[in-house]
MARMAR-694413 format. One record per residue (C-alpha): x, y, z; residue number from 0; residue in one letter. Coordinates in nm, 4 decimals, padded with zeros to 6 digits. Example, Ala and Ser with C-alpha at 12.3 -4.5 7.8 and 13.67 -1.06 7.14 Angstrom:
MARMAR-694413
<<01.2300,-00.4500,00.7800>,0,A>;
<<01.3670,-00.1060,00.7140>,1,S>;
This chain:
MARMAR-694413
<<-00.8734,00.3805,02.7104>,0,M>;
<<-01.1196,00.5797,02.9152>,1,P>;
<<-00.8954,00.8868,02.9808>,2,D>;
<<-00.8869,01.0241,02.6268>,3,V>;
<<-01.2574,00.9598,02.5771>,4,K>;
<<-01.3538,01.2072,02.8474>,5,R>;
<<-01.1537,01.4785,02.6690>,6,K>;
<<-01.3253,01.4051,02.3386>,7,I>;
<<-01.6670,01.4060,02.4991>,8,L>;
<<-01.6125,01.7450,02.6629>,9,W>;
<<-01.5399,01.9123,02.3320>,10,S>;
<<-01.8357,01.7407,02.1683>,11,V>;
<<-02.0724,01.8626,02.4377>,12,L>;
<<-01.9554,02.2226,02.4067>,13,V>;
<<-01.9905,02.2076,02.0282>,14,T>;
<<-02.3484,02.0924,02.0478>,15,G>;
<<-02.4688,02.3456,02.3016>,16,T>;
<<-02.6150,02.5776,02.0355>,17,A>;
<<-02.8490,02.3031,01.9186>,18,L>;
<<-02.9476,02.1849,02.2635>,19,A>;
<<-03.2981,02.3301,02.2339>,20,S>;
<<-03.3742,02.1131,01.9310>,21,L>;
<<-03.4060,01.7896,02.1254>,22,S>;
<<-03.5203,01.6595,02.4599>,23,A>;
<<-03.3865,01.3049,02.4439>,24,T>;
<<-03.2574,01.2167,02.7931>,25,P>;
<<-02.9090,01.0744,02.8340>,26,A>;
<<-02.8793,00.7067,02.9171>,27,Q>;
<<-02.5891,00.4740,02.9631>,28,A>;
<<-02.3882,00.4441,02.6456>,29,D>;
<<-02.3799,00.1350,02.4321>,30,E>;
<<-02.0924,-00.1083,02.4023>,31,P>;
<<-01.7553,-00.0425,02.2527>,32,S>;
<<-01.5987,-00.3277,02.0709>,33,P>;
<<-01.2481,-00.2571,01.9346>,34,P>;
<<-01.1084,00.0934,01.9594>,35,P>;
<<-00.9364,00.2122,01.6429>,36,A>;
<<-00.7470,00.5184,01.5384>,37,S>;
<<-00.9397,00.6149,01.2296>,38,A>;
<<-00.9395,00.9933,01.2615>,39,P>;
<<-01.2982,01.0686,01.1833>,40,A>;
<<-01.6473,00.9287,01.2437>,41,P>;
<<-01.8978,00.7899,00.9984>,42,A>;
<<-02.1928,01.0171,00.9101>,43,P>;
<<-02.5142,00.9246,01.0904>,44,T>;
<<-02.7978,01.1466,00.9678>,45,P>;
<<-02.9157,00.9001,00.7023>,46,A>;
<<-03.0128,00.5354,00.7617>,47,P>;
<<-02.7068,00.3128,00.7585>,48,V>;
<<-02.7034,-00.0083,00.5522>,49,P>;
<<-02.6462,-00.3242,00.7520>,50,A>;
<<-02.3122,-00.4982,00.7388>,51,A>;
<<-02.4864,-00.8345,00.7452>,52,A>;
<<-02.8431,-00.9773,00.7357>,53,P>;
<<-03.0655,-00.8417,01.0114>,54,S>;
<<-03.1265,-01.1616,01.2038>,55,V>;
<<-03.1064,-01.2339,01.5762>,56,P>;
<<-02.8287,-01.4551,01.7066>,57,A>;
<<-02.9906,-01.7980,01.6966>,58,S>;
<<-02.7943,-02.0640,01.5115>,59,A>;
<<-02.4664,-02.1596,01.6743>,60,D>;
<<-02.1752,-02.0115,01.4791>,61,P>;
<<-01.8778,-02.2189,01.3731>,62,S>;
<<-01.5772,-02.2599,01.5992>,63,A>;
<<-01.3643,-02.0704,01.3474>,64,A>;
<<-01.6010,-01.7727,01.3450>,65,L>;
<<-01.6106,-01.7684,01.7248>,66,M>;
<<-01.2328,-01.7781,01.7513>,67,A>;
<<-01.2016,-01.4941,01.5041>,68,R>;
<<-01.4586,-01.2856,01.6889>,69,G>;
<<-01.2808,-01.3308,02.0203>,70,E>;
<<-00.9488,-01.2348,01.8630>,71,Y>;
<<-01.0974,-00.9198,01.7055>,72,I>;
<<-01.2552,-00.8160,02.0373>,73,A>;
<<-00.9236,-00.8745,02.2127>,74,T>;
<<-00.7304,-00.6777,01.9518>,75,A>;
<<-00.9741,-00.3936,02.0091>,76,G>;
<<-00.9442,-00.4103,02.3892>,77,D>;
<<-01.3204,-00.3959,02.4437>,78,C>;
<<-01.2714,-00.5114,02.8016>,79,V>;
<<-01.0900,-00.1882,02.8936>,80,A>;
<<-01.4038,00.0252,02.9079>,81,C>;
<<-01.6684,-00.2376,02.9744>,82,H>;
<<-01.5230,-00.4045,03.2822>,83,T>;
<<-01.4717,-00.2442,03.6209>,84,T>;
<<-01.1612,-00.3344,03.8241>,85,P>;
<<-01.2371,-00.6741,03.9727>,86,G>;
<<-01.5735,-00.6849,03.7953>,87,G>;
<<-01.7286,-00.9447,03.5674>,88,R>;
<<-01.6090,-00.9267,03.2049>,89,P>;
<<-01.8051,-00.6893,02.9816>,90,F>;
<<-02.0718,-00.6211,03.2462>,91,A>;
<<-02.0076,-00.2464,03.2243>,92,G>;
<<-02.0194,00.0027,03.5074>,93,G>;
<<-01.6854,00.1753,03.4497>,94,L>;
<<-01.7166,00.5486,03.5070>,95,R>;
<<-01.5515,00.7775,03.2521>,96,I>;
<<-01.5306,01.1193,03.4135>,97,T>;
<<-01.6078,01.4329,03.2115>,98,T>;
<<-01.6658,01.7962,03.3172>,99,P>;
<<-02.0363,01.7422,03.2532>,100,M>;
<<-02.0669,01.4267,03.4624>,101,G>;
<<-01.9725,01.0606,03.4453>,102,D>;
<<-02.0402,00.8497,03.1375>,103,V>;
<<-02.1010,00.4938,03.2563>,104,V>;
<<-02.0098,00.2062,03.0261>,105,S>;
<<-02.2877,-00.0392,02.9563>,106,T>;
<<-02.3303,-00.4119,02.9933>,107,N>;
<<-02.2381,-00.5675,02.6572>,108,I>;
<<-02.2907,-00.9282,02.7581>,109,T>;
<<-02.5678,-01.1171,02.5737>,110,P>;
<<-02.8147,-01.0862,02.8600>,111,D>;
<<-03.1454,-00.9937,02.6889>,112,P>;
<<-03.2675,-00.7584,02.9611>,113,D>;
<<-02.9492,-00.6028,03.0970>,114,H>;
<<-02.7103,-00.6315,02.8025>,115,G>;
<<-02.7235,-00.6584,02.4235>,116,I>;
<<-02.8945,-00.9967,02.3959>,117,G>;
<<-03.1786,-00.8510,02.1865>,118,K>;
<<-02.9460,-00.6890,01.9358>,119,Y>;
<<-02.9597,-00.8210,01.5826>,120,T>;
<<-02.6444,-00.8210,01.3771>,121,E>;
<<-02.7697,-00.5074,01.2049>,122,E>;
<<-02.8275,-00.3374,01.5414>,123,D>;
<<-02.4777,-00.4345,01.6510>,124,F>;
<<-02.3161,-00.3041,01.3326>,125,E>;
<<-02.4931,00.0309,01.3614>,126,K>;
<<-02.3724,00.0753,01.7168>,127,A>;
<<-02.0165,-00.0336,01.6433>,128,V>;
<<-01.9518,00.1566,01.3223>,129,R>;
<<-02.2063,00.4390,01.3259>,130,H>;
<<-02.2801,00.5252,01.6876>,131,G>;
<<-02.6525,00.4517,01.6748>,132,V>;
<<-02.8174,00.2482,01.9490>,133,R>;
<<-03.0830,-00.0152,01.9007>,134,R>;
<<-03.3510,00.2379,02.0007>,135,D>;
<<-03.2241,00.4822,01.7362>,136,G>;
<<-03.0675,00.7371,01.9691>,137,S>;
<<-02.7087,00.8457,01.9273>,138,R>;
<<-02.4118,00.7350,02.1318>,139,L>;
<<-02.1629,00.9594,02.3014>,140,Y>;
<<-01.8138,00.9291,02.1513>,141,P>;
<<-01.6966,00.7855,02.4827>,142,A>;
<<-01.7926,00.4794,02.2792>,143,M>;
<<-01.5407,00.5305,01.9956>,144,P>;
<<-01.7560,00.4328,01.7012>,145,Y>;
<<-01.5730,00.7033,01.5111>,146,V>;
<<-01.2770,00.4691,01.4991>,147,S>;
<<-01.4554,00.1381,01.4558>,148,Y>;
<<-01.6013,00.2482,01.1250>,149,S>;
<<-01.2902,00.1184,00.9491>,150,G>;
<<-01.3581,-00.2447,01.0413>,151,M>;
<<-01.4459,-00.4973,00.7731>,152,T>;
<<-01.7938,-00.6479,00.7494>,153,D>;
<<-01.6558,-00.9953,00.8213>,154,D>;
<<-01.4811,-00.8821,01.1389>,155,D>;
<<-01.7936,-00.7082,01.2687>,156,V>;
<<-01.9890,-01.0250,01.1937>,157,K>;
<<-01.7369,-01.2440,01.3756>,158,A>;
<<-01.7290,-01.0159,01.6769>,159,M>;
<<-02.1086,-01.0155,01.6954>,160,Y>;
<<-02.1099,-01.3946,01.6906>,161,A>;
<<-01.8594,-01.4123,01.9745>,162,W>;
<<-02.0347,-01.1571,02.1936>,163,F>;
<<-02.3649,-01.3394,02.1482>,164,M>;
<<-02.2367,-01.6948,02.1928>,165,H>;
<<-01.8979,-01.6760,02.3620>,166,G>;
<<-01.9526,-01.4173,02.6375>,167,V>;
<<-02.1310,-01.5202,02.9548>,168,K>;
<<-02.4521,-01.3207,03.0162>,169,P>;
<<-02.4491,-01.1056,03.3281>,170,V>;
<<-02.7844,-00.9931,03.4706>,171,A>;
<<-02.6646,-00.6579,03.5984>,172,V>;
<<-02.7656,-00.3133,03.4802>,173,T>;
<<-02.4979,-00.0478,03.5395>,174,P>;
<<-02.6010,00.2961,03.6659>,175,P>;
<<-02.7524,00.5231,03.4029>,176,V>;
<<-02.5373,00.7992,03.2577>,177,T>;
<<-02.6630,01.1296,03.3969>,178,E>;
<<-02.4964,01.4336,03.2438>,179,L>;
<<-02.5652,01.8003,03.2997>,180,N>;
<<-02.7462,02.0175,03.0445>,181,F>;
<<-02.6831,02.0392,02.7526>,182,P>;
<<-02.4846,01.7155,02.7602>,183,A>;
<<-02.8009,01.5196,02.8312>,184,N>;
<<-02.9299,01.6094,02.4839>,185,L>;
<<-02.7982,01.3610,02.2333>,186,R>;
<<-02.8605,01.5924,01.9369>,187,I>;
<<-02.5156,01.7321,02.0185>,188,T>;
<<-02.3673,01.4079,01.8867>,189,M>;
<<-02.5235,01.4628,01.5454>,190,A>;
<<-02.3460,01.7972,01.5148>,191,V>;
<<-02.0070,01.6446,01.5831>,192,W>;
<<-02.0698,01.3540,01.3480>,193,N>;
<<-02.1446,01.5986,01.0662>,194,L>;
<<-01.8344,01.8132,01.1092>,195,V>;
<<-01.5860,01.5356,01.1871>,196,A>;
<<-01.6170,01.3496,00.8566>,197,G>;
<<-01.6297,00.9772,00.7841>,198,S>;
<<-01.4135,00.6720,00.7181>,199,V>;
<<-01.4743,00.4050,00.4583>,200,T>;
<<-01.4623,00.0517,00.6019>,201,P>;
<<-01.1866,-00.1792,00.4818>,202,E>;
<<-01.2915,-00.4491,00.2383>,203,T>;
<<-01.2114,-00.8131,00.1857>,204,G>;
<<-01.0821,-01.0653,00.4369>,205,D>;
<<-00.8550,-00.8809,00.6797>,206,S>;
<<-00.6810,-01.2077,00.7683>,207,A>;
<<-00.5409,-01.2321,00.4146>,208,T>;
<<-00.3936,-00.8815,00.3909>,209,Y>;
<<-00.0242,-00.8475,00.3175>,210,D>;
<<00.2005,-00.7416,00.6062>,211,K>;
<<00.1823,-00.3653,00.5606>,212,M>;
<<-00.1901,-00.3564,00.4888>,213,R>;
<<-00.2547,-00.5800,00.7866>,214,R>;
<<-00.0433,-00.3536,01.0061>,215,G>;
<<-00.2332,-00.0471,00.8905>,216,K>;
<<-00.5656,-00.2187,00.9608>,217,Y>;
<<-00.4540,-00.3200,01.3081>,218,L>;
<<-00.3239,00.0284,01.3900>,219,A>;
<<-00.6157,00.2229,01.2453>,220,N>;
<<-00.9194,00.0002,01.2827>,221,A>;
<<-00.8515,-00.2227,01.5824>,222,L>;
<<-00.5665,-00.1106,01.8072>,223,E>;
<<-00.6727,00.2575,01.7783>,224,H>;
<<-00.3182,00.3925,01.8070>,225,C>;
<<-00.4158,00.7379,01.6842>,226,G>;
<<-00.6931,00.7755,01.9401>,227,T>;
<<-00.4285,00.8421,02.2033>,228,C>;
<<-00.1097,00.9261,02.0131>,229,H>;
<<-00.2488,01.1767,01.7603>,230,T>;
<<-00.3095,01.5404,01.8648>,231,P>;
<<-00.6534,01.6832,01.8018>,232,R>;
<<-00.7899,02.0033,01.6547>,233,N>;
<<-01.0334,02.2456,01.8182>,234,M>;
<<-01.3185,02.0056,01.7396>,235,M>;
<<-01.1158,01.7220,01.8916>,236,L>;
<<-01.1050,01.5159,01.5771>,237,S>;
<<-00.7600,01.3809,01.4993>,238,E>;
<<-00.5189,01.6027,01.3052>,239,K>;
<<-00.4534,01.3996,00.9932>,240,E>;
<<-00.1247,01.5804,00.9274>,241,D>;
<<00.0082,01.4920,01.2750>,242,S>;
<<-00.0664,01.1212,01.2880>,243,F>;
<<00.0924,00.9610,01.5980>,244,L>;
<<00.2841,01.2815,01.6808>,245,A>;
<<00.1970,01.2638,02.0539>,246,G>;
<<-00.0820,01.4076,02.2662>,247,A>;
<<-00.1785,01.4678,02.6312>,248,P>;
<<-00.4253,01.2258,02.7896>,249,L>;
<<-00.5644,01.4069,03.0937>,250,L>;
<<-00.2705,01.3338,03.3145>,251,G>;
<<-00.0684,01.0976,03.0966>,252,W>;
<<00.1106,01.1842,02.7735>,253,Y>;
<<00.0912,00.9478,02.4770>,254,A>;
<<00.4328,01.0060,02.3208>,255,P>;
<<00.5296,01.0701,01.9616>,256,N>;
<<00.5625,00.7270,01.7999>,257,I>;
<<00.6395,00.8394,01.4463>,258,T>;
<<00.9619,00.7429,01.2703>,259,S>;
<<01.1425,01.0565,01.3938>,260,S>;
<<01.4810,00.9631,01.5411>,261,K>;
<<01.4735,01.2649,01.7719>,262,T>;
<<01.1117,01.2970,01.8796>,263,S>;
<<00.9690,00.9535,01.8023>,264,G>;
<<01.0760,00.5885,01.7965>,265,I>;
<<01.2805,00.5958,01.4777>,266,G>;
<<01.5737,00.4389,01.6623>,267,N>;
<<01.3702,00.1331,01.7604>,268,W>;
<<01.3923,-00.1867,01.5564>,269,S>;
<<01.0875,-00.3877,01.4560>,270,E>;
<<01.1860,-00.6516,01.7116>,271,D>;
<<01.2143,-00.3823,01.9824>,272,N>;
<<00.8593,-00.2676,01.9197>,273,L>;
<<00.7256,-00.6232,01.9001>,274,V>;
<<00.8826,-00.7005,02.2383>,275,T>;
<<00.7332,-00.3856,02.3870>,276,Y>;
<<00.3851,-00.4690,02.2577>,277,L>;
<<00.4161,-00.8268,02.3826>,278,K>;
<<00.5641,-00.7626,02.7282>,279,T>;
<<00.5377,-00.3893,02.7972>,280,G>;
<<00.9116,-00.3615,02.8568>,281,H>;
<<01.2295,-00.3222,02.6530>,282,V>;
<<01.5500,-00.2772,02.8511>,283,A>;
<<01.7231,00.0481,02.7641>,284,G>;
<<01.4199,00.1894,02.5864>,285,L>;
<<01.0893,00.2024,02.7702>,286,S>;
<<00.8201,00.0327,02.9754>,287,Q>;
<<00.4418,00.0611,02.9638>,288,A>;
<<00.2263,00.2029,03.2425>,289,A>;
<<-00.1152,00.3627,03.2730>,290,G>;
<<-00.3417,00.3350,02.9669>,291,P>;
<<-00.0634,00.1839,02.7559>,292,M>;
<<00.0064,-00.0728,03.0245>,293,G>;
<<-00.3603,-00.1731,03.0110>,294,E>;
<<-00.3508,-00.1930,02.6316>,295,A>;
<<-00.0473,-00.4215,02.6431>,296,V>;
<<-00.1934,-00.6430,02.9160>,297,E>;
<<-00.5399,-00.6870,02.7690>,298,H>;
<<-00.4766,-00.6507,02.3967>,299,S>;
<<-00.1401,-00.6382,02.2228>,300,T>;
<<00.0216,-00.9122,02.4332>,301,S>;
<<-00.2418,-01.1520,02.2959>,302,H>;
<<-00.1770,-01.0824,01.9277>,303,L>;
<<-00.0015,-01.3381,01.7114>,304,T>;
<<00.3644,-01.2810,01.6291>,305,D>;
<<00.2722,-01.2176,01.2661>,306,D>;
<<00.0253,-00.9475,01.3684>,307,D>;
<<00.2712,-00.7902,01.6105>,308,L>;
<<00.5337,-00.7685,01.3360>,309,H>;
<<00.2774,-00.6269,01.0925>,310,A>;
<<00.1697,-00.3645,01.3451>,311,L>;
<<00.5272,-00.2740,01.4330>,312,A>;
<<00.6357,-00.2531,01.0685>,313,A>;
<<00.3498,-00.0188,00.9856>,314,Y>;
<<00.4060,00.2123,01.2836>,315,I>;
<<00.7802,00.2368,01.2185>,316,L>;
<<00.7213,00.3704,00.8670>,317,Q>;
<<00.4765,00.6432,00.9697>,318,V>;
<<00.6234,00.9755,00.8468>,319,P>;
<<00.8384,01.1501,01.1047>,320,A>;
<<00.6901,01.4403,01.2993>,321,K>;
<<00.9143,01.6542,01.5154>,322,E>;
<<00.8392,01.7878,01.8632>,323,D>;
<<01.0126,02.1188,01.9353>,324,E>;
<<01.0312,02.0297,02.3034>,325,A>;
<<01.2415,01.7190,02.2381>,326,E>;
<<01.6131,01.7866,02.1825>,327,H>;
<<01.7357,01.4310,02.1538>,328,G>;
<<01.6132,01.0704,02.1533>,329,P>;
<<01.4155,01.0155,02.4737>,330,R>;
<<01.5943,00.6895,02.5436>,331,E>;
<<01.9396,00.8408,02.4937>,332,G>;
<<01.9651,01.0558,02.8064>,333,F>;
<<02.1470,00.9909,03.1309>,334,G>;
<<02.4020,00.7612,03.2857>,335,Q>;
<<02.4581,00.5832,03.6148>,336,A>;
<<02.5067,00.8212,03.9045>,337,L>;
<<02.8610,00.8182,04.0355>,338,D>;
<<02.8341,00.9910,04.3733>,339,A>;
<<02.9220,00.9043,04.7306>,340,P>;
<<02.6556,00.7540,04.9532>,341,D>;
<<02.4610,01.0459,05.0985>,342,M>;
<<02.3383,00.8480,05.4005>,343,R>;
<<02.5000,00.9482,05.7286>,344,S>;
<<02.3834,00.6580,05.9403>,345,G>;
<<02.1653,00.8882,06.1490>,346,E>;
<<01.8211,00.7412,06.2044>,347,L>;
<<01.5173,00.9406,06.0960>,348,T>;
<<01.2343,00.9551,06.3465>,349,R>;
<<00.9073,00.8172,06.2175>,350,I>;
<<00.7227,01.1176,06.3579>,351,D>;
<<00.9423,01.3663,06.1720>,352,K>;
<<00.7026,01.5192,05.9202>,353,L>;
<<00.9340,01.7670,05.7499>,354,D>;
<<00.9191,01.7463,05.3696>,355,E>;
<<01.2403,01.6035,05.2269>,356,M>;
<<01.4492,01.7163,04.9318>,357,T>;
<<01.4504,01.5291,04.6007>,358,G>;
<<01.7678,01.3260,04.6715>,359,P>;
<<01.6422,01.2250,05.0160>,360,H>;
<<01.2987,01.1274,04.8797>,361,I>;
<<01.4650,00.9179,04.6113>,362,Y>;
<<01.6927,00.7470,04.8625>,363,D>;
<<01.4022,00.6703,05.0976>,364,A>;
<<01.1497,00.5496,04.8396>,365,N>;
<<01.3175,00.4572,04.5107>,366,C>;
<<01.6779,00.3501,04.5627>,367,A>;
<<01.5912,00.0117,04.7114>,368,A>;
<<01.4630,-00.1044,04.3707>,369,C>;
<<01.6143,00.1320,04.1136>,370,H>;
<<01.9496,00.1542,04.2894>,371,G>;
<<02.1258,00.4541,04.4294>,372,G>;
<<02.2914,00.4937,04.0899>,373,N>;
<<01.9617,00.4552,03.8994>,374,G>;
<<02.0699,00.1384,03.7162>,375,A>;
<<01.7765,-00.0751,03.8308>,376,G>;
<<01.8024,-00.4468,03.9018>,377,T>;
<<02.0260,-00.6817,03.7046>,378,S>;
<<01.7266,-00.8697,03.5635>,379,D>;
<<01.5621,-00.5381,03.4589>,380,H>;
<<01.2539,-00.6083,03.6733>,381,Y>;
<<01.3091,-00.2633,03.8182>,382,A>;
<<01.4140,-00.0697,03.5089>,383,P>;
<<01.7122,00.1572,03.4749>,384,S>;
<<01.6181,00.5230,03.5082>,385,L>;
<<01.8775,00.6361,03.2542>,386,F>;
<<01.8385,00.5359,02.8894>,387,H>;
<<01.4681,00.5325,02.9716>,388,N>;
<<01.2243,00.7122,02.7436>,389,S>;
<<00.9890,00.8022,03.0300>,390,V>;
<<01.2627,00.9785,03.2265>,391,V>;
<<01.4247,01.1208,02.9128>,392,G>;
<<01.1070,01.2719,02.7732>,393,S>;
<<01.0629,01.6481,02.7587>,394,A>;
<<00.7096,01.5820,02.8870>,395,H>;
<<00.7285,01.4733,03.2547>,396,P>;
<<00.3588,01.3820,03.2668>,397,D>;
<<00.4078,01.0059,03.2485>,398,D>;
<<00.6736,01.0055,03.5193>,399,L>;
<<00.4497,01.2074,03.7512>,400,I>;
<<00.1533,00.9773,03.6876>,401,M>;
<<00.3676,00.6674,03.7379>,402,T>;
<<00.4867,00.7952,04.0751>,403,V>;
<<00.1255,00.8650,04.1708>,404,L>;
<<-00.0406,00.5597,04.0197>,405,N>;
<<00.2341,00.2983,04.0218>,406,G>;
<<00.2586,00.0087,03.7764>,407,V>;
<<00.0694,-00.3212,03.7837>,408,D>;
<<00.1037,-00.4989,03.4494>,409,R>;
<<00.0955,-00.8646,03.3527>,410,T>;
<<00.1959,-00.9427,02.9957>,411,A>;
<<00.3979,-01.2008,02.8088>,412,G>;
<<00.4072,-01.4207,03.1168>,413,G>;
<<00.5745,-01.1442,03.3186>,414,L>;
<<00.4310,-00.9409,03.6041>,415,H>;
<<00.5621,-00.5913,03.6693>,416,A>;
<<00.4678,-00.4072,03.9852>,417,Y>;
<<00.5590,-00.0743,04.1409>,418,M>;
<<00.3547,00.0793,04.4234>,419,P>;
<<00.2045,00.4207,04.3756>,420,G>;
<<00.2756,00.7061,04.6166>,421,F>;
<<-00.0563,00.8913,04.6070>,422,D>;
<<-00.2857,00.9597,04.9034>,423,H>;
<<-00.4041,00.5955,04.9085>,424,D>;
<<-00.0563,00.4423,04.8981>,425,S>;
<<00.0151,00.1386,05.1125>,426,D>;
<<00.3869,00.2198,05.1249>,427,V>;
<<00.4407,00.5957,05.1443>,428,Q>;
<<00.2050,00.8845,05.0790>,429,R>;
<<00.4008,01.1666,04.9213>,430,L>;
<<00.2733,01.5235,04.9073>,431,S>;
<<00.2476,01.7207,04.5855>,432,N>;
<<00.5604,01.9154,04.6811>,433,T>;
<<00.7540,01.5959,04.7508>,434,E>;
<<00.6499,01.4341,04.4211>,435,I>;
<<00.7484,01.7494,04.2304>,436,A>;
<<01.0871,01.7477,04.4026>,437,A>;
<<01.1353,01.3773,04.3316>,438,L>;
<<01.0445,01.4048,03.9630>,439,V>;
<<01.2722,01.7047,03.9135>,440,N>;
<<01.5584,01.5204,04.0819>,441,Y>;
<<01.5089,01.2042,03.8729>,442,V>;
<<01.4874,01.3854,03.5385>,443,T>;
<<01.7799,01.6138,03.6244>,444,A>;
<<01.9986,01.3261,03.7429>,445,T>;
<<01.9071,01.0486,03.4989>,446,F>;
<<01.7098,01.2124,03.2178>,447,G>;
<<01.6643,01.5198,03.0042>,448,S>;
<<01.6985,01.7813,03.2801>,449,G>;
<<01.5019,01.9504,03.5561>,450,D>;
<<01.1640,02.0422,03.4052>,451,H>;
<<01.0551,02.2596,03.6967>,452,G>;
<<00.7547,02.0480,03.7917>,453,V>;
<<00.5471,02.2284,04.0560>,454,T>;
<<00.3201,02.1095,04.3356>,455,A>;
<<00.0220,02.2650,04.1551>,456,D>;
<<00.1058,02.0647,03.8439>,457,Q>;
<<00.1141,01.7434,04.0474>,458,V>;
<<-00.2179,01.8295,04.2115>,459,E>;
<<-00.3850,01.8720,03.8723>,460,K>;
<<-00.2564,01.5321,03.7635>,461,M>;
<<-00.3542,01.3726,04.0931>,462,R>;
<<-00.7156,01.4656,04.0154>,463,K>;
<<-00.6942,01.2569,03.6978>,464,Q>;
<<-00.6294,00.9315,03.8828>,465,L>;
<<-00.8987,00.6651,03.8344>,466,P>;
<<-01.1846,00.6746,04.0792>,467,K>;
<<-01.2077,00.3928,04.3288>,468,T>;
<<-01.5106,00.1795,04.2331>,469,P>;
């Protein structure tokens, strides 16, 4: 998920400024990122790192079983999210991750020997994945979340290497080089962060044979990287271990509290509820996935086996409850269908009338056709109900604002969900910051947890976080 990685990188760069004069290594495009994980701290990198497997190039064809396992591990880790541009060729890189110091550009991680990682040995690959060290010995920016991958088992790293080398089609394209401002272009700053952020010991044994709870923990912490987004961070932007999955902002979006709290988290969800959400991105009467979580569902969790989904759900649902003072009741428990007379008078509105409308009028003109004038959505739940909806009921309106701006376009579990966005590039209706603020306040006041006083300035700040058009 590129959004959170820019936030991490910014803190890292500031931290390393004092040591900037110690190195003159220029910044280049960062190396690949196989599966994101939520392990809260990175592995130390000052000393040479032992290889996870023999240092040999990919030559002999691996077995079908090893290839299948490698593909599954890469999918569980959602490697494609950062290493594929919208509409681009898989894993060919080029996605821009915006930071205050410039754009970090994801690299080509196909097995092309000149443009990708085709010359990487298994040892080279393991060092990049779990320790943040490139083949040439320079350090990676944590936009490539090696700090989380360090919890992977040796066998899973080996399988993933085999699949990337033999199962991914080479692409002879070199993405633009990462060019960051000083001192971000000095990679010595990464060494500082690695030293202060700690380390994680890799899991051992065959991860496929773990019991349900251990397997769920491995999926959550070493592959699906739940904590990377859902855990708040300290001043050094490493995860707060005592607030695991307690919710955190994501530069526009808000990854909600998913601890077992019945007030602030998802403690009222059943295991089957969470499995359905991870498989399809939608659970009627609870929530639906959009933004970074929508991408994670589409490209990763919807492809997990049922056993793995149940293991992941079971583990998450037992995470100790953490309370959010802003939440005063279960997010999905707010609201009811609106029982009010039709506000439409029958008077036609001129197309050239440019006056900004009030919240109720904006809702009627842009939302009611799908979500209903009473907010109940469609009978088949394609357009979800706006009451008993954790996005609308949240004390943090960030996700609702970003959904209005960005829309929803998610395919998972054989189902496609689509809602147009209403930003400046909208094909349906371009709403101003003032209009979006009025709409969000009306929706949350009418169907959710109350009017949160969203302002036009707040919407403008979030609008700037929308993905750049390639």
